[in-house]
N, C-alpha and C positions, 0 to 999 in steps of 0.2 A: 386666501382660505381658498378661491379656486381653482387655483396651482394643488395646494394640498389635496383638494379631494378629487381632480383630476388623476394625481400621480397615485393614487389611492386605487380609483378605477381602473387604471391602467392592469396593477398589480393584481386586483381580484377578476378583473376579466381574461389575464392571461392564467391564470390559476385555474378558473374554471374550463379554459379551452385544454391546457393540458392535463388538468388532473380526470377529464373525460376522457381522453385519448389514453391515458395510462390505464386506466380502469378496464377499455375497452380491448387493449392489447396484452393483458393479462395472459399468459401462456404462450405468448409468441415473441421469444426474446433472440432477433436474428441481425439486430444491428447494433453493436456492441453493447448486448447484453439488456439490450431494451426492445420494444417492439418496433415493426414499423409504421402505424400510425401515430405513435408519437413521436416519430423522425417526422414523419409528417406533418405532424401540427408545429414543429419547431421550425419545420422550413417556411410554413403559413404565415407564422408570426414573426420570423426574419424577412421574407421577403418584404413585408408592409413596412418593418421600422426601418428596411433598408433605404425604399422608395420616399418614405417620412422625410429621411433628412434635406435631400433637394428639394422635395415640395414645401417643406417648412421655409426654408431657407427664402427660396420665392414666392412665399406666399399664394399658391396655388392649387386647386383640386381638381385642374385640368386630366390628371394620370390616374384619378383615384379609382374609377370604374374601371378602368382599363387593368391596373394591377390586380384588381379582385379576380378579372378573367386570368391574368397572367399567374395569380396564385393556385387556383384550382389546376391549369395546367400541370405547373410544378408540382402539385403535391399528387397528382396521377402519375405523372412521370417519374416519380422518386417512387411510390408504391409499384408502378410495374416493373421497375429495374430490379428492385431489393426483393420482390416476391417473385422470381421467375423460376420456374416455367408459369406461364400464364395457364391457363385453361379456358373454352369459350365465355363461361358467363364471366370470368375476370376480365378478359379482353372487352366482350361486350358494354361491361359498366367502365372501363375507362374508355372505351371511344364514346360513348351516351354523354359522359360529364365532357369531354372533349367537343364535343361537337356542340352542347349548349353553351359552355364557357366561351369558346370561339362567336358564337352567335350574338349570346348576349353583348358578352364585352366591345364588341366592334360596333353593334347597335348604338351601346349607352356611349362609347367615344366619341362615335360622328355626332350624338346629338348634343355634347357638351362642346364638341367644337365647333357646332352651329350655333348654338346658344351664348358661348363665349365664357359661360361661368354657372354653378349650381348654388343658386340661392341659400340653399341650406347649410352651407358653410360659410356665408358671409361673416357672421359672427364668431365663428368658430377658429378660421385660418389665421387670426392675427395674435390667438394665444397659443403658444406653441405645445402645451402640453394639453390644453383640452385639444386641438389638432390631432395630438398625437393619440389621445383617446380614441378617435373615429377608425384613424388606421390598426389600431389595437382591434379593436370591434370587427374591422375586416377580417382580419386574423383569425376569431373568435367563429364567424359566420364562415369562413371557408369551412375549419376543421368540423363545426358540429354539422352542418348543410352535407359536408362530402362523406361522412362519417360512415353510411350505410355503403359505399361504392368503395371506400378504401378498406371495409373489411371484406367486402367481394374479393380484392384484389391481392389483398395480404393474407385471407385466411390459407391454413394450410389445408382446409376440406376443400376437396375439388369434387365436382358434382356435374352430373351431365344434365343438360337441359329437363327441366318437369314443369308440372303446372304452374309452380311459385313463378318461375322464371320467364314464361310466355304470357302469363296476367301480368306481372310486374314489367314486362316489355310494352306491353297494350297501355299500360295505363299511361308510364312515360311518354310513348308517341303520343296518347292524346293529349297528355298535357302540354308536351311541347307544340304540337300544332296548335292549341289554343294559345297560348302564350303568343306564338311567333304572327298568327292571323291578327291577334287584340293588337300589337305593337304595328304591325303593317297598317291595319284600318286607321289608328290614330295617327300614325306619320303622314297617312295621306290626307286625313281631315287636316292636318295641320298648316299641309302645304297649299292649301287652297285658300286662294287671299280672302273668298268671300266669308270662311269661316274665323278670321281674325276674332279675337275676343270671346269668340263662343266655346260651348262645350260640345263632345261628341256623346250620340245618342244612339248611331244607328250601329249594324252589325252585332257583333258579338256585345257591344256596350249597351245593345237594347235589353241584355237579361242579365248585366252585371256591370254595377259600376268601375268594377276591378276585375275584368276578365283576363287579363294577362296575370297578376296574382293567382288566379283560379288555376291557371294552368303551371304555375311555378310549383304551387302546393301539389298539384296534383302527380306532376311527373318526379318530384321527391319521392313521394308515397309509392309511387311504381319502383322507384329505385331501393327503398324499404322491401318491399314484397319480393324482389328478385335477391335480396340478400337472407331473407328469413331461414331457408334450409342450410348456409353454411355456419350460422350464428350458434353460440354454445357458453355456456357459465358468463362472466361477465361480457362476454361481446355484444350480449342483448342492449347492452347501453347504448350501442352503435343508432339503434331504434329511434333516439333523442332527435335526430333528423328530421323527418316530416313534421313532428311536433314544434320543434323550434322552428321551424320556417313557417309553418302557420303563426306560431304565437308572434313570430317577428314580423312578418305582413299584416297579420289582421289586429295587433294590439302592440307595436313598437312604433317602428319607423317607416310603414309602408301605407296602409289605409287611413289611421287615424290623421298622421299629416295632411295627406292627399284631400280627405273630408275637410278638414279645418279650413285648408286653404281654398278649396271650391266652395264652401261655405261663406266666407269673407268675400270672394269673388263674385258669387251667382247668387248669392243666400237671400236676397229680395227680390229673387226673379221669379215671379209667378211660372215660366216655363220650367226652371230648375227644379222648382220646388214640385211640378206636376212629374219630371222625371225623377225625382227620388221616393216620389211616393209610389210609385207603379215599380221601380227599379230595386231589386236587393242590392245591398251593399257589396257582397261577395258572392256568394253559392247562390244559384236560381232557386226558388221557395225560399230563400233563407230570409234573416230580419233585413227591412228596409230602413 
């Protein structure tokens, strides 16, 4: 029964990703009668399904996050090649995604190499179809998250830098900076033997329990702002990107899982209760 359900999820998730790409690419028929963004969505799922095969055989999640970064680089590269020549807005968008993907991908890969495993996959990787679901979801993640960037790169509308470009670039820089600083602070905290078994409360983690996710949401919002002037018709569907990132991190796989894990580990600790009482879950001045 679980296998049938997993197979159904794979089909639905694939349909959602390819459907959004198809709608966003209406009017842009440059790749064998189809849009650049649809071609990129096919690449996103294809890369993950390809890496899934040896990973399922070896029952390992070691290359999962690294594959996510490679997928971003692949779809951005494909879009850039197919949409030549690029203007400044498109070149900057491609560069920003590449910088983000390389930074996050290398960070996550080094983390799992040090830890040895990712316990999120402990019960999943033993079942090939359930394991395939996670790789298919990663294809969807890349497709929807990168949607605005892909539309900037592939759009036939070429515009000089404008207020949307500079405001979006500033937001992206702010979000990227927050994410990098938060990850760096937590890594440094974990490296200190005296902090073994403790939770971080300093730096950016003093104003948010998940500041790295705040940065992630803000940077993709910035990319969406950069994209606004070049969107028209069905291309506006690409604005699902920042909304998807927010819902994914705040409602699905990010905050809920980490909050549950932290509660199980430190829920009875008065110090942790005090930290949660004074520190918002996500955005400063938000819900605690």
